[in-house]
Biotite code that builds the C-alpha atoms (Angstrom):
import biotite.structure as struc

atoms = struc.array([
    struc.Atom([2.620, 9.825, -1.489], chain_id="A", res_id=1, res_name="UNK", atom_name="CA", element="C"),
    struc.Atom([0.449, 12.851, -2.226], chain_id="A", res_id=2, res_name="UNK", atom_name="CA", element="C"),
    struc.Atom([-0.584, 11.276, -5.522], chain_id="A", res_id=3, res_name="UNK", atom_name="CA", element="C"),
    struc.Atom([-1.904, 8.172, -3.836], chain_id="A", res_id=4, res_name="UNK", atom_name="CA", element="C"),
    struc.Atom([-3.607, 10.274, -1.058], chain_id="A", res_id=5, res_name="UNK", atom_name="CA", element="C"),
    struc.Atom([-5.311, 12.478, -3.705], chain_id="A", res_id=6, res_name="UNK", atom_name="CA", element="C"),
    struc.Atom([-6.626, 9.360, -5.460], chain_id="A", res_id=7, res_name="UNK", atom_name="CA", element="C"),
    struc.Atom([-8.014, 7.982, -2.249], chain_id="A", res_id=8, res_name="UNK", atom_name="CA", element="C"),
    struc.Atom([-9.726, 11.251, -1.448], chain_id="A", res_id=9, res_name="UNK", atom_name="CA", element="C"),
    struc.Atom([-11.160, 11.429, -4.904], chain_id="A", res_id=10, res_name="UNK", atom_name="CA", element="C"),
    struc.Atom([-12.473, 7.911, -4.735], chain_id="A", res_id=11, res_name="UNK", atom_name="CA", element="C"),
    struc.Atom([-14.117, 8.578, -1.387], chain_id="A", res_id=12, res_name="UNK", atom_name="CA", element="C"),
    struc.Atom([-15.858, 11.652, -2.740], chain_id="A", res_id=13, res_name="UNK", atom_name="CA", element="C"),
    struc.Atom([-16.985, 9.655, -5.742], chain_id="A", res_id=14, res_name="UNK", atom_name="CA", element="C"),
    struc.Atom([-18.681, 7.152, -3.402], chain_id="A", res_id=15, res_name="UNK", atom_name="CA", element="C"),
    struc.Atom([-16.287, 4.481, -4.357], chain_id="A", res_id=16, res_name="UNK", atom_name="CA", element="C"),
    struc.Atom([-14.375, 2.277, -2.455], chain_id="A", res_id=17, res_name="UNK", atom_name="CA", element="C"),
    struc.Atom([-8.092, 4.586, -0.612], chain_id="A", res_id=18, res_name="UNK", atom_name="CA", element="C"),
    struc.Atom([-2.188, 7.689, -0.830], chain_id="A", res_id=19, res_name="UNK", atom_name="CA", element="C"),
    struc.Atom([-0.968, 6.092, 2.566], chain_id="A", res_id=20, res_name="UNK", atom_name="CA", element="C"),
    struc.Atom([-0.879, 1.228, 4.268], chain_id="A", res_id=21, res_name="UNK", atom_name="CA", element="C"),
    struc.Atom([0.969, -1.243, 7.565], chain_id="A", res_id=22, res_name="UNK", atom_name="CA", element="C"),
    struc.Atom([3.822, -2.334, 9.468], chain_id="A", res_id=23, res_name="UNK", atom_name="CA", element="C"),
    struc.Atom([4.059, -1.564, 13.185], chain_id="A", res_id=24, res_name="UNK", atom_name="CA", element="C"),
    struc.Atom([3.071, 2.019, 13.776], chain_id="A", res_id=25, res_name="UNK", atom_name="CA", element="C"),
    struc.Atom([5.246, 4.525, 15.533], chain_id="A", res_id=26, res_name="UNK", atom_name="CA", element="C"),
    struc.Atom([4.818, 4.402, 19.360], chain_id="A", res_id=27, res_name="UNK", atom_name="CA", element="C"),
    struc.Atom([2.020, 6.706, 20.253], chain_id="A", res_id=28, res_name="UNK", atom_name="CA", element="C"),
    struc.Atom([0.691, 6.776, 16.707], chain_id="A", res_id=29, res_name="UNK", atom_name="CA", element="C"),
    struc.Atom([-2.929, 5.528, 16.026], chain_id="A", res_id=30, res_name="UNK", atom_name="CA", element="C"),
    struc.Atom([-2.216, 2.008, 14.731], chain_id="A", res_id=31, res_name="UNK", atom_name="CA", element="C"),
    struc.Atom([-3.710, 0.923, 11.486], chain_id="A", res_id=32, res_name="UNK", atom_name="CA", element="C"),
    struc.Atom([-4.935, -2.722, 11.153], chain_id="A", res_id=33, res_name="UNK", atom_name="CA", element="C"),
    struc.Atom([-2.184, -5.075, 10.119], chain_id="A", res_id=34, res_name="UNK", atom_name="CA", element="C"),
    struc.Atom([-2.999, -6.681, 6.814], chain_id="A", res_id=35, res_name="UNK", atom_name="CA", element="C"),
    struc.Atom([-2.547, -10.433, 6.471], chain_id="A", res_id=36, res_name="UNK", atom_name="CA", element="C"),
    struc.Atom([1.035, -11.373, 5.530], chain_id="A", res_id=37, res_name="UNK", atom_name="CA", element="C"),
    struc.Atom([1.021, -12.232, 1.862], chain_id="A", res_id=38, res_name="UNK", atom_name="CA", element="C"),
    struc.Atom([4.185, -12.982, -0.069], chain_id="A", res_id=39, res_name="UNK", atom_name="CA", element="C"),
    struc.Atom([4.208, -11.402, -3.451], chain_id="A", res_id=40, res_name="UNK", atom_name="CA", element="C"),
    struc.Atom([5.667, -13.620, -6.302], chain_id="A", res_id=41, res_name="UNK", atom_name="CA", element="C"),
    struc.Atom([8.422, -11.964, -8.274], chain_id="A", res_id=42, res_name="UNK", atom_name="CA", element="C"),
    struc.Atom([6.224, -12.892, -11.234], chain_id="A", res_id=43, res_name="UNK", atom_name="CA", element="C"),
    struc.Atom([3.532, -10.606, -10.166], chain_id="A", res_id=44, res_name="UNK", atom_name="CA", element="C"),
    struc.Atom([3.026, -7.949, -12.901], chain_id="A", res_id=45, res_name="UNK", atom_name="CA", element="C"),
    struc.Atom([3.177, -5.218, -10.283], chain_id="A", res_id=46, res_name="UNK", atom_name="CA", element="C"),
    struc.Atom([6.417, -6.320, -8.763], chain_id="A", res_id=47, res_name="UNK", atom_name="CA", element="C"),
    struc.Atom([8.488, -4.061, -11.105], chain_id="A", res_id=48, res_name="UNK", atom_name="CA", element="C"),
    struc.Atom([7.834, -1.090, -13.273], chain_id="A", res_id=49, res_name="UNK", atom_name="CA", element="C"),
    struc.Atom([6.168, -1.913, -16.675], chain_id="A", res_id=50, res_name="UNK", atom_name="CA", element="C"),
    struc.Atom([8.626, -2.152, -19.587], chain_id="A", res_id=51, res_name="UNK", atom_name="CA", element="C"),
    struc.Atom([6.015, -1.002, -21.982], chain_id="A", res_id=52, res_name="UNK", atom_name="CA", element="C"),
    struc.Atom([6.063, 2.470, -23.518], chain_id="A", res_id=53, res_name="UNK", atom_name="CA", element="C"),
    struc.Atom([5.093, 5.152, -20.971], chain_id="A", res_id=54, res_name="UNK", atom_name="CA", element="C"),
    struc.Atom([5.135, 2.355, -18.368], chain_id="A", res_id=55, res_name="UNK", atom_name="CA", element="C"),
    struc.Atom([1.565, 1.350, -19.369], chain_id="A", res_id=56, res_name="UNK", atom_name="CA", element="C"),
    struc.Atom([0.221, -1.576, -17.402], chain_id="A", res_id=57, res_name="UNK", atom_name="CA", element="C"),
    struc.Atom([0.799, -5.040, -18.852], chain_id="A", res_id=58, res_name="UNK", atom_name="CA", element="C"),
    struc.Atom([-2.970, -5.866, -18.939], chain_id="A", res_id=59, res_name="UNK", atom_name="CA", element="C"),
    struc.Atom([-2.461, -9.091, -20.666], chain_id="A", res_id=60, res_name="UNK", atom_name="CA", element="C"),
    struc.Atom([-0.596, -10.332, -17.526], chain_id="A", res_id=61, res_name="UNK", atom_name="CA", element="C"),
    struc.Atom([-2.690, -8.916, -14.836], chain_id="A", res_id=62, res_name="UNK", atom_name="CA", element="C"),
    struc.Atom([-5.303, -11.136, -13.237], chain_id="A", res_id=63, res_name="UNK", atom_name="CA", element="C"),
    struc.Atom([-7.616, -10.650, -10.210], chain_id="A", res_id=64, res_name="UNK", atom_name="CA", element="C"),
    struc.Atom([-5.438, -12.752, -8.081], chain_id="A", res_id=65, res_name="UNK", atom_name="CA", element="C"),
    struc.Atom([-2.463, -10.279, -8.502], chain_id="A", res_id=66, res_name="UNK", atom_name="CA", element="C"),
    struc.Atom([-4.102, -7.277, -6.818], chain_id="A", res_id=67, res_name="UNK", atom_name="CA", element="C"),
    struc.Atom([-4.354, -8.264, -3.271], chain_id="A", res_id=68, res_name="UNK", atom_name="CA", element="C"),
    struc.Atom([-0.681, -9.554, -2.811], chain_id="A", res_id=69, res_name="UNK", atom_name="CA", element="C"),
    struc.Atom([0.577, -6.289, -4.539], chain_id="A", res_id=70, res_name="UNK", atom_name="CA", element="C"),
    struc.Atom([-1.548, -4.129, -2.341], chain_id="A", res_id=71, res_name="UNK", atom_name="CA", element="C"),
    struc.Atom([-0.340, -5.768, 0.801], chain_id="A", res_id=72, res_name="UNK", atom_name="CA", element="C"),
    struc.Atom([3.250, -5.788, -0.214], chain_id="A", res_id=73, res_name="UNK", atom_name="CA", element="C"),
    struc.Atom([2.955, -2.237, -1.399], chain_id="A", res_id=74, res_name="UNK", atom_name="CA", element="C"),
    struc.Atom([1.485, -1.032, 1.844], chain_id="A", res_id=75, res_name="UNK", atom_name="CA", element="C"),
    struc.Atom([4.144, -2.798, 3.860], chain_id="A", res_id=76, res_name="UNK", atom_name="CA", element="C"),
    struc.Atom([6.934, -1.421, 1.624], chain_id="A", res_id=77, res_name="UNK", atom_name="CA", element="C"),
    struc.Atom([5.622, 2.110, 1.917], chain_id="A", res_id=78, res_name="UNK", atom_name="CA", element="C"),
    struc.Atom([5.210, 1.857, 5.694], chain_id="A", res_id=79, res_name="UNK", atom_name="CA", element="C"),
    struc.Atom([8.932, 0.800, 6.035], chain_id="A", res_id=80, res_name="UNK", atom_name="CA", element="C"),
    struc.Atom([9.998, 3.687, 3.822], chain_id="A", res_id=81, res_name="UNK", atom_name="CA", element="C"),
    struc.Atom([7.969, 6.104, 5.970], chain_id="A", res_id=82, res_name="UNK", atom_name="CA", element="C"),
    struc.Atom([9.408, 4.667, 9.256], chain_id="A", res_id=83, res_name="UNK", atom_name="CA", element="C"),
    struc.Atom([12.873, 5.143, 7.793], chain_id="A", res_id=84, res_name="UNK", atom_name="CA", element="C"),
    struc.Atom([12.152, 8.745, 6.878], chain_id="A", res_id=85, res_name="UNK", atom_name="CA", element="C"),
    struc.Atom([10.514, 9.559, 10.198], chain_id="A", res_id=86, res_name="UNK", atom_name="CA", element="C"),
    struc.Atom([13.279, 8.176, 12.276], chain_id="A", res_id=87, res_name="UNK", atom_name="CA", element="C"),
    struc.Atom([16.194, 9.287, 10.221], chain_id="A", res_id=88, res_name="UNK", atom_name="CA", element="C"),
    struc.Atom([18.864, 10.270, 12.695], chain_id="A", res_id=89, res_name="UNK", atom_name="CA", element="C"),
    struc.Atom([19.927, 13.071, 10.353], chain_id="A", res_id=90, res_name="UNK", atom_name="CA", element="C"),
    struc.Atom([18.339, 16.536, 10.729], chain_id="A", res_id=91, res_name="UNK", atom_name="CA", element="C"),
    struc.Atom([15.380, 17.114, 8.413], chain_id="A", res_id=92, res_name="UNK", atom_name="CA", element="C"),
    struc.Atom([16.041, 18.306, 5.002], chain_id="A", res_id=93, res_name="UNK", atom_name="CA", element="C"),
    struc.Atom([13.916, 18.791, 1.918], chain_id="A", res_id=94, res_name="UNK", atom_name="CA", element="C"),
    struc.Atom([15.689, 15.882, 0.235], chain_id="A", res_id=95, res_name="UNK", atom_name="CA", element="C"),
    struc.Atom([15.629, 13.297, 3.116], chain_id="A", res_id=96, res_name="UNK", atom_name="CA", element="C"),
    struc.Atom([12.041, 14.207, 4.133], chain_id="A", res_id=97, res_name="UNK", atom_name="CA", element="C"),
    struc.Atom([9.753, 15.784, 1.525], chain_id="A", res_id=98, res_name="UNK", atom_name="CA", element="C"),
    struc.Atom([11.396, 14.445, -1.538], chain_id="A", res_id=99, res_name="UNK", atom_name="CA", element="C"),
    struc.Atom([11.822, 10.936, 0.048], chain_id="A", res_id=100, res_name="UNK", atom_name="CA", element="C"),
    struc.Atom([8.061, 10.974, 0.848], chain_id="A", res_id=101, res_name="UNK", atom_name="CA", element="C"),
    struc.Atom([7.435, 11.857, -2.894], chain_id="A", res_id=102, res_name="UNK", atom_name="CA", element="C"),
    struc.Atom([9.387, 8.778, -3.982], chain_id="A", res_id=103, res_name="UNK", atom_name="CA", element="C"),
    struc.Atom([7.819, 6.373, -1.509], chain_id="A", res_id=104, res_name="UNK", atom_name="CA", element="C"),
    struc.Atom([5.117, 3.910, -2.193], chain_id="A", res_id=105, res_name="UNK", atom_name="CA", element="C"),
    struc.Atom([6.030, 3.198, -5.961], chain_id="A", res_id=106, res_name="UNK", atom_name="CA", element="C"),
    struc.Atom([4.613, -0.373, -5.771], chain_id="A", res_id=107, res_name="UNK", atom_name="CA", element="C"),
    struc.Atom([1.560, 0.733, -4.018], chain_id="A", res_id=108, res_name="UNK", atom_name="CA", element="C"),
    struc.Atom([0.952, 3.485, -6.512], chain_id="A", res_id=109, res_name="UNK", atom_name="CA", element="C"),
    struc.Atom([1.410, 1.092, -9.494], chain_id="A", res_id=110, res_name="UNK", atom_name="CA", element="C"),
    struc.Atom([-1.210, -1.240, -8.265], chain_id="A", res_id=111, res_name="UNK", atom_name="CA", element="C"),
    struc.Atom([-3.677, 1.329, -6.883], chain_id="A", res_id=112, res_name="UNK", atom_name="CA", element="C"),
    struc.Atom([-3.741, 3.315, -10.141], chain_id="A", res_id=113, res_name="UNK", atom_name="CA", element="C"),
    struc.Atom([-4.537, 0.185, -12.274], chain_id="A", res_id=114, res_name="UNK", atom_name="CA", element="C"),
    struc.Atom([-6.976, -1.448, -9.791], chain_id="A", res_id=115, res_name="UNK", atom_name="CA", element="C"),
    struc.Atom([-9.125, 1.589, -9.028], chain_id="A", res_id=116, res_name="UNK", atom_name="CA", element="C"),
    struc.Atom([-9.203, 2.894, -12.533], chain_id="A", res_id=117, res_name="UNK", atom_name="CA", element="C"),
    struc.Atom([-10.393, -0.578, -13.755], chain_id="A", res_id=118, res_name="UNK", atom_name="CA", element="C"),
    struc.Atom([-12.752, -0.854, -10.987], chain_id="A", res_id=119, res_name="UNK", atom_name="CA", element="C"),
    struc.Atom([-14.347, 2.436, -11.806], chain_id="A", res_id=120, res_name="UNK", atom_name="CA", element="C"),
    struc.Atom([-14.676, 1.709, -15.430], chain_id="A", res_id=121, res_name="UNK", atom_name="CA", element="C"),
    struc.Atom([-15.072, -2.025, -15.839], chain_id="A", res_id=122, res_name="UNK", atom_name="CA", element="C"),
    struc.Atom([-15.986, -3.524, -12.451], chain_id="A", res_id=123, res_name="UNK", atom_name="CA", element="C"),
    struc.Atom([-17.234, -6.942, -11.679], chain_id="A", res_id=124, res_name="UNK", atom_name="CA", element="C"),
    struc.Atom([-18.059, -9.071, -8.520], chain_id="A", res_id=125, res_name="UNK", atom_name="CA", element="C"),
    struc.Atom([-14.361, -10.195, -8.143], chain_id="A", res_id=126, res_name="UNK", atom_name="CA", element="C"),
    struc.Atom([-13.180, -6.569, -8.297], chain_id="A", res_id=127, res_name="UNK", atom_name="CA", element="C"),
    struc.Atom([-15.777, -5.393, -5.730], chain_id="A", res_id=128, res_name="UNK", atom_name="CA", element="C"),
    struc.Atom([-14.691, -8.158, -3.352], chain_id="A", res_id=129, res_name="UNK", atom_name="CA", element="C"),
    struc.Atom([-11.145, -7.010, -3.497], chain_id="A", res_id=130, res_name="UNK", atom_name="CA", element="C"),
    struc.Atom([-12.153, -3.416, -2.989], chain_id="A", res_id=131, res_name="UNK", atom_name="CA", element="C"),
    struc.Atom([-14.286, -4.251, 0.076], chain_id="A", res_id=132, res_name="UNK", atom_name="CA", element="C"),
    struc.Atom([-11.221, -5.836, 1.699], chain_id="A", res_id=133, res_name="UNK", atom_name="CA", element="C"),
    struc.Atom([-8.446, -3.511, 0.575], chain_id="A", res_id=134, res_name="UNK", atom_name="CA", element="C"),
    struc.Atom([-10.206, -0.017, 0.723], chain_id="A", res_id=135, res_name="UNK", atom_name="CA", element="C"),
    struc.Atom([-10.449, 0.243, 4.507], chain_id="A", res_id=136, res_name="UNK", atom_name="CA", element="C"),
    struc.Atom([-6.854, -1.037, 4.969], chain_id="A", res_id=137, res_name="UNK", atom_name="CA", element="C"),
    struc.Atom([-5.639, 1.583, 2.483], chain_id="A", res_id=138, res_name="UNK", atom_name="CA", element="C"),
    struc.Atom([-7.482, 4.362, 4.290], chain_id="A", res_id=139, res_name="UNK", atom_name="CA", element="C"),
    struc.Atom([-5.974, 3.167, 7.558], chain_id="A", res_id=140, res_name="UNK", atom_name="CA", element="C"),
    struc.Atom([-2.523, 3.012, 6.051], chain_id="A", res_id=141, res_name="UNK", atom_name="CA", element="C"),
    struc.Atom([-2.881, 6.630, 4.899], chain_id="A", res_id=142, res_name="UNK", atom_name="CA", element="C"),
    struc.Atom([-4.083, 7.779, 8.304], chain_id="A", res_id=143, res_name="UNK", atom_name="CA", element="C"),
    struc.Atom([-1.164, 5.960, 10.094], chain_id="A", res_id=144, res_name="UNK", atom_name="CA", element="C"),
    struc.Atom([1.238, 7.986, 7.887], chain_id="A", res_id=145, res_name="UNK", atom_name="CA", element="C"),
    struc.Atom([-0.529, 11.443, 8.302], chain_id="A", res_id=146, res_name="UNK", atom_name="CA", element="C"),
    struc.Atom([-0.782, 10.899, 12.082], chain_id="A", res_id=147, res_name="UNK", atom_name="CA", element="C"),
    struc.Atom([2.803, 9.735, 12.637], chain_id="A", res_id=148, res_name="UNK", atom_name="CA", element="C"),
    struc.Atom([4.006, 12.416, 15.073], chain_id="A", res_id=149, res_name="UNK", atom_name="CA", element="C"),
    struc.Atom([7.757, 11.740, 14.183], chain_id="A", res_id=150, res_name="UNK", atom_name="CA", element="C"),
    struc.Atom([7.054, 12.302, 10.520], chain_id="A", res_id=151, res_name="UNK", atom_name="CA", element="C"),
    struc.Atom([4.925, 15.411, 11.061], chain_id="A", res_id=152, res_name="UNK", atom_name="CA", element="C"),
    struc.Atom([7.758, 16.876, 13.316], chain_id="A", res_id=153, res_name="UNK", atom_name="CA", element="C"),
    struc.Atom([10.241, 16.764, 10.407], chain_id="A", res_id=154, res_name="UNK", atom_name="CA", element="C"),
    struc.Atom([7.747, 18.339, 7.998], chain_id="A", res_id=155, res_name="UNK", atom_name="CA", element="C"),
    struc.Atom([6.742, 20.954, 10.519], chain_id="A", res_id=156, res_name="UNK", atom_name="CA", element="C"),
    struc.Atom([10.395, 21.851, 11.210], chain_id="A", res_id=157, res_name="UNK", atom_name="CA", element="C"),
    struc.Atom([11.040, 22.338, 7.592], chain_id="A", res_id=158, res_name="UNK", atom_name="CA", element="C"),
    struc.Atom([7.887, 24.324, 7.121], chain_id="A", res_id=159, res_name="UNK", atom_name="CA", element="C"),
    struc.Atom([8.826, 26.717, 9.810], chain_id="A", res_id=160, res_name="UNK", atom_name="CA", element="C"),
    struc.Atom([12.286, 27.110, 8.345], chain_id="A", res_id=161, res_name="UNK", atom_name="CA", element="C"),
    struc.Atom([11.000, 27.435, 4.770], chain_id="A", res_id=162, res_name="UNK", atom_name="CA", element="C"),
    struc.Atom([12.140, 31.018, 4.299], chain_id="A", res_id=163, res_name="UNK", atom_name="CA", element="C"),
    struc.Atom([15.763, 30.031, 5.151], chain_id="A", res_id=164, res_name="UNK", atom_name="CA", element="C"),
    struc.Atom([15.902, 26.934, 2.990], chain_id="A", res_id=165, res_name="UNK", atom_name="CA", element="C"),
    struc.Atom([16.548, 28.564, -0.329], chain_id="A", res_id=166, res_name="UNK", atom_name="CA", element="C"),
    struc.Atom([13.927, 26.288, -2.010], chain_id="A", res_id=167, res_name="UNK", atom_name="CA", element="C"),
    struc.Atom([12.854, 26.905, -5.646], chain_id="A", res_id=168, res_name="UNK", atom_name="CA", element="C"),
    struc.Atom([9.197, 27.890, -6.035], chain_id="A", res_id=169, res_name="UNK", atom_name="CA", element="C"),
    struc.Atom([8.092, 24.383, -6.904], chain_id="A", res_id=170, res_name="UNK", atom_name="CA", element="C"),
    struc.Atom([9.903, 22.698, -3.984], chain_id="A", res_id=171, res_name="UNK", atom_name="CA", element="C"),
    struc.Atom([8.533, 25.395, -1.592], chain_id="A", res_id=172, res_name="UNK", atom_name="CA", element="C"),
    struc.Atom([4.982, 24.794, -2.892], chain_id="A", res_id=173, res_name="UNK", atom_name="CA", element="C"),
    struc.Atom([5.419, 21.033, -2.386], chain_id="A", res_id=174, res_name="UNK", atom_name="CA", element="C"),
    struc.Atom([6.603, 21.518, 1.240], chain_id="A", res_id=175, res_name="UNK", atom_name="CA", element="C"),
    struc.Atom([3.592, 23.829, 1.998], chain_id="A", res_id=176, res_name="UNK", atom_name="CA", element="C"),
    struc.Atom([1.155, 21.345, 0.487], chain_id="A", res_id=177, res_name="UNK", atom_name="CA", element="C"),
    struc.Atom([2.486, 18.571, 2.549], chain_id="A", res_id=178, res_name="UNK", atom_name="CA", element="C"),
    struc.Atom([2.201, 20.523, 5.748], chain_id="A", res_id=179, res_name="UNK", atom_name="CA", element="C"),
    struc.Atom([-1.254, 21.504, 4.880], chain_id="A", res_id=180, res_name="UNK", atom_name="CA", element="C"),
    struc.Atom([-2.239, 18.036, 4.117], chain_id="A", res_id=181, res_name="UNK", atom_name="CA", element="C"),
    struc.Atom([-0.751, 16.862, 7.347], chain_id="A", res_id=182, res_name="UNK", atom_name="CA", element="C"),
    struc.Atom([-2.457, 19.519, 9.375], chain_id="A", res_id=183, res_name="UNK", atom_name="CA", element="C"),
    struc.Atom([-5.847, 18.840, 7.829], chain_id="A", res_id=184, res_name="UNK", atom_name="CA", element="C"),
    struc.Atom([-5.510, 15.229, 8.471], chain_id="A", res_id=185, res_name="UNK", atom_name="CA", element="C"),
    struc.Atom([-5.052, 16.020, 12.177], chain_id="A", res_id=186, res_name="UNK", atom_name="CA", element="C"),
    struc.Atom([-1.375, 15.649, 12.621], chain_id="A", res_id=187, res_name="UNK", atom_name="CA", element="C"),
    struc.Atom([-1.166, 18.722, 14.859], chain_id="A", res_id=188, res_name="UNK", atom_name="CA", element="C"),
    struc.Atom([-3.934, 17.499, 17.120], chain_id="A", res_id=189, res_name="UNK", atom_name="CA", element="C"),
    struc.Atom([-3.425, 15.711, 20.440], chain_id="A", res_id=190, res_name="UNK", atom_name="CA", element="C"),
    struc.Atom([-3.056, 11.846, 20.376], chain_id="A", res_id=191, res_name="UNK", atom_name="CA", element="C"),
    struc.Atom([-6.456, 11.411, 21.939], chain_id="A", res_id=192, res_name="UNK", atom_name="CA", element="C"),
    struc.Atom([-8.045, 13.507, 19.328], chain_id="A", res_id=193, res_name="UNK", atom_name="CA", element="C"),
    struc.Atom([-6.078, 11.872, 16.625], chain_id="A", res_id=194, res_name="UNK", atom_name="CA", element="C"),
    struc.Atom([-7.316, 8.465, 17.789], chain_id="A", res_id=195, res_name="UNK", atom_name="CA", element="C"),
    struc.Atom([-10.996, 9.623, 17.681], chain_id="A", res_id=196, res_name="UNK", atom_name="CA", element="C"),
    struc.Atom([-10.424, 11.283, 14.296], chain_id="A", res_id=197, res_name="UNK", atom_name="CA", element="C"),
    struc.Atom([-9.156, 7.992, 12.820], chain_id="A", res_id=198, res_name="UNK", atom_name="CA", element="C"),
    struc.Atom([-12.030, 6.090, 14.230], chain_id="A", res_id=199, res_name="UNK", atom_name="CA", element="C"),
    struc.Atom([-14.545, 8.501, 12.824], chain_id="A", res_id=200, res_name="UNK", atom_name="CA", element="C"),
    struc.Atom([-12.808, 8.648, 9.392], chain_id="A", res_id=201, res_name="UNK", atom_name="CA", element="C"),
    struc.Atom([-12.906, 4.867, 9.175], chain_id="A", res_id=202, res_name="UNK", atom_name="CA", element="C"),
    struc.Atom([-16.603, 4.830, 10.116], chain_id="A", res_id=203, res_name="UNK", atom_name="CA", element="C"),
    struc.Atom([-17.408, 7.459, 7.534], chain_id="A", res_id=204, res_name="UNK", atom_name="CA", element="C"),
    struc.Atom([-15.304, 5.835, 4.930], chain_id="A", res_id=205, res_name="UNK", atom_name="CA", element="C"),
    struc.Atom([-16.923, 2.434, 5.330], chain_id="A", res_id=206, res_name="UNK", atom_name="CA", element="C"),
    struc.Atom([-20.385, 4.010, 5.184], chain_id="A", res_id=207, res_name="UNK", atom_name="CA", element="C"),
    struc.Atom([-19.524, 5.944, 2.001], chain_id="A", res_id=208, res_name="UNK", atom_name="CA", element="C"),
    struc.Atom([-17.830, 2.821, 0.571], chain_id="A", res_id=209, res_name="UNK", atom_name="CA", element="C"),
    struc.Atom([-20.947, 0.606, 1.221], chain_id="A", res_id=210, res_name="UNK", atom_name="CA", element="C"),
    struc.Atom([-23.264, 3.103, -0.465], chain_id="A", res_id=211, res_name="UNK", atom_name="CA", element="C"),
    struc.Atom([-20.962, 3.355, -3.536], chain_id="A", res_id=212, res_name="UNK", atom_name="CA", element="C"),
    struc.Atom([-20.551, -0.372, -3.778], chain_id="A", res_id=213, res_name="UNK", atom_name="CA", element="C"),
    struc.Atom([-24.391, -0.906, -3.612], chain_id="A", res_id=214, res_name="UNK", atom_name="CA", element="C"),
    struc.Atom([-24.843, 1.751, -6.358], chain_id="A", res_id=215, res_name="UNK", atom_name="CA", element="C"),
    struc.Atom([-22.354, -0.014, -8.552], chain_id="A", res_id=216, res_name="UNK", atom_name="CA", element="C"),
    struc.Atom([-23.756, -3.451, -7.807], chain_id="A", res_id=217, res_name="UNK", atom_name="CA", element="C"),
    struc.Atom([-27.219, -2.166, -8.987], chain_id="A", res_id=218, res_name="UNK", atom_name="CA", element="C"),
    struc.Atom([-25.606, -0.987, -12.218], chain_id="A", res_id=219, res_name="UNK", atom_name="CA", element="C"),
    struc.Atom([-23.901, -4.328, -12.781], chain_id="A", res_id=220, res_name="UNK", atom_name="CA", element="C"),
    struc.Atom([-27.255, -6.132, -12.237], chain_id="A", res_id=221, res_name="UNK", atom_name="CA", element="C"),
    struc.Atom([-28.997, -3.823, -14.717], chain_id="A", res_id=222, res_name="UNK", atom_name="CA", element="C"),
])
């Protein structure tokens, strides 16, 4: 989850078009727009991890029509994973919360890494059209996860108990980074503030995205 979120943040700072995407949000959580339902074919090159060395993308099989379905399916799958983590009836542990979040969103990460890297390095009008539609939904998906009160409650509980969890240095740092990310995203704010934060983030995101898209379009024309 943090890899995808970091990529989204980096793309926003670069002025481009993002990791965390949505099913029904938790009650009381700022709801992200529901993407159109799109069935992803099992033949979609993003449907399963690549069998190539180092899981390199099968570029010979990837077409522009594969991205949207994979993005929508990936967001829905990760939202379902996040809901399951947030509402796990078992007490929060590092494995069933932090580690589970780290392992969520595999499909979404696969398609996002390929799409945004290609869109940055070898874009065209078709890619820009996909980005215009998907980028705001991806940002909303990420906001819905970071502002999920049930999910933050589990992370906050672990953070407050971190001294007693007997975590190795790497695991403790990961927990602390998750807590920082959630707090900075507004998870500890009131629901009213959180709603306003999401609205402002989306406004700012669309403005930055439009500027980046226009700059790239100028380069394509040149």
